[in-house]
N, C-alpha and C positions, 0 to 999 in steps of 0.2 A: 570632303575629307574622308579618309578611310576609317575603319572601325577602331576607335579607341586609343591608338598609339600616341597621338598628339593631344591628349586631353588635359595635360597639366596647364596651369594658368600662365606660366612664364615659359615662352619658347625661345630657345637660343639657336644661333646659327653656327654651322661648321662648314668651312670651305676647304675642299681638297681636290686635287687632280688625280686622275687614274687613267690607265691605258684604255684606248678605245675598245679593245676586245673585252676587257673586264667590264666596262660600262655597258656594252651590248649584252653581255651575259647576265648582269645584274638586272637590267631592264626586262630581259626575257623571263628571268625568275620571278620578278615582281608581277608581270602579266599572268604567268602560270599560277601564281599563288592568289591572284585576284586582289592584289593590293596596289595602291599607287606606288610609284618609285620611292617617294619620300617615306611613306609608311613602312614599306619593305625594308629600306635601308636603316631606318630607326630601329625597327624590331630586331633585325639581324645584328646591328651594332650593340644594342642593349643586351641581347642574349649572349653574344660573344664576350662582352665586358663582364657579365655575371659569371660566366664560366672561368675566365681568367682570374677574377677576384676570388672565386670559391677555391680554385686550385691553390691559391697563394695564402688564403686566410683560414681555411677550414681544415681541421685535422680529423682524419677518419681513422678510427681505431679498428683493429681486428677484433673478432669476437673474444679472443683470449685476452687481449689487452684491455678491452672494455670491462670484462668480468674482473680482471685484476684491479682496475681502477675503482670499480664499485665496491669490491671487497675492502679495499683500503679506506674508502670514504665511509663505509658502514662499520668499520672496526671500532670496538670500544676501547682501543688502546689509549693509554695516557700519552700526551706529547713527550717526546724525548728532550734531553737537555739542549740540543741544538735548536729545536723549535722553540723552546722556552726562551732561550737567549735571543733568537730572532724576534719573538714577540716583544721582549723588553726593548730591544733596539728600535723596533717599529714604533712602539708607544712613545719612546723618547723623541724620535724624529718628528712624529706627527703632532705631539702635544707641545713641543717647544717652539 
């Protein structure tokens, strides 16, 4: 087996069909990269899944917005009336 991609203790299977031209291209890419077809496919699928999830779950702030957020977090301001009411509502809901 190739280097490290399939080292988890529980291995699952995925079955899917793809056009012959795509399969040939993937096989060629696996050979060029020095990986087995399975290791190459798993690494590319995992990498692609990570990119999709990161795009959907990670928020990247501009430098300006980051600085603004940190300034708000570090401010010594007292909570406003709205926040105090929200805290009371939260305590009531959580403790009841």
